[in-house]
C-alpha positions as CSV (number, residue, x, y, z in Angstrom):
1,M,-18.0,4.7,12.6
2,P,-17.2,5.6,9.0
3,V,-14.2,4.2,7.1
4,I,-11.3,6.7,7.0
5,R,-9.3,7.0,3.9
6,P,-5.9,8.7,4.4
7,P,-3.9,10.2,1.5
8,P,-2.8,7.5,-1.0
9,L,0.8,6.2,-1.0
10,T,2.7,6.5,-4.3
11,F,5.5,4.1,-5.4
12,R,7.9,5.0,-8.2
13,S,11.0,3.1,-9.4
14,H,13.9,3.8,-11.7
15,P,14.5,1.6,-13.6
16,P,11.0,0.3,-14.2
17,V,10.1,-2.9,-12.3
18,P,7.0,-5.2,-12.3
19,V,5.0,-5.3,-9.1
20,A,4.7,-8.9,-7.7
21,G,2.2,-8.0,-4.9
22,V,0.9,-5.6,-2.3
23,R,0.1,-6.7,1.2
24,R,-1.0,-5.0,4.4
25,T,-1.0,-5.6,8.2
26,G,-3.2,-4.3,11.0
27,Q,-6.7,-2.9,10.7
28,F,-6.1,-1.3,7.3
29,G,-7.8,-2.4,4.1
30,L,-6.6,-2.3,0.5
31,P,-9.5,-1.5,-1.8
32,A,-9.1,-2.1,-5.5
33,G,-6.5,0.3,-7.0
34,S,-3.9,0.8,-9.6
35,C,-1.1,-1.1,-7.9
36,G,-1.1,-4.8,-8.1
37,P,0.5,-7.8,-9.7
38,R,1.8,-7.4,-13.2
39,V,1.7,-3.5,-13.1
40,V,5.1,-2.1,-14.2
41,V,6.2,0.9,-12.1
42,G,8.6,3.4,-13.5
43,P,9.7,7.1,-13.0
44,S,6.8,8.4,-15.1
45,S,4.3,5.5,-14.3
46,P,3.8,5.5,-10.5
47,C,1.7,3.0,-8.6
48,T,-0.8,4.5,-6.2
49,I,-2.0,2.5,-3.2
50,T,-5.2,3.6,-1.4
51,V,-5.6,2.4,2.1
52,D,-8.8,2.3,4.2
53,F,-8.7,2.5,8.0
54,D,-11.7,0.7,9.6
55,P,-10.8,-0.2,13.1
56,T,-12.7,-2.9,15.0
57,T,-11.2,-2.0,18.4
58,V,-10.7,1.3,20.3
59,G,-7.3,2.9,20.7
60,N,-4.1,3.4,18.7
61,Q,-3.7,1.0,15.8
62,S,-0.6,0.3,13.7
63,G,0.2,-1.6,10.5
64,S,2.1,-1.4,7.3
65,V,1.8,-1.7,3.5
66,T,4.4,-3.6,1.6
67,V,5.0,-3.5,-2.2
68,T,7.0,-6.5,-3.4
69,Y,8.6,-6.4,-6.8
70,Q,11.2,-8.4,-8.8
71,R,13.6,-10.8,-7.1
72,D,11.6,-10.6,-3.8
73,L,12.7,-7.0,-3.1
74,S,10.1,-4.8,-1.3
75,R,9.3,-1.4,0.0
76,S,7.2,-0.8,3.1
77,S,5.4,2.1,4.7
78,S,4.2,2.2,8.3
79,L,0.6,3.1,9.0
80,S,-1.1,4.3,12.2
81,G,-4.5,5.5,13.3
82,V,-6.7,6.1,16.3
């Protein structure tokens, strides 16, 4: 079965903040991208996260992507696939 790549997620911030990390849960991968530690995200400099869906089991799958930035603050997005 081929890897499915849904539309990317875009993270913006005002005021600009440095990204501390990006993590995922579930059967979703995070290929190399523009969003990662030490990237500074602002209103005109978004951070784009590409997620791959490559399930190893049959059925509905769920997960999330979380971007952590300064002072341990974070933003999450839920993911799902079949």
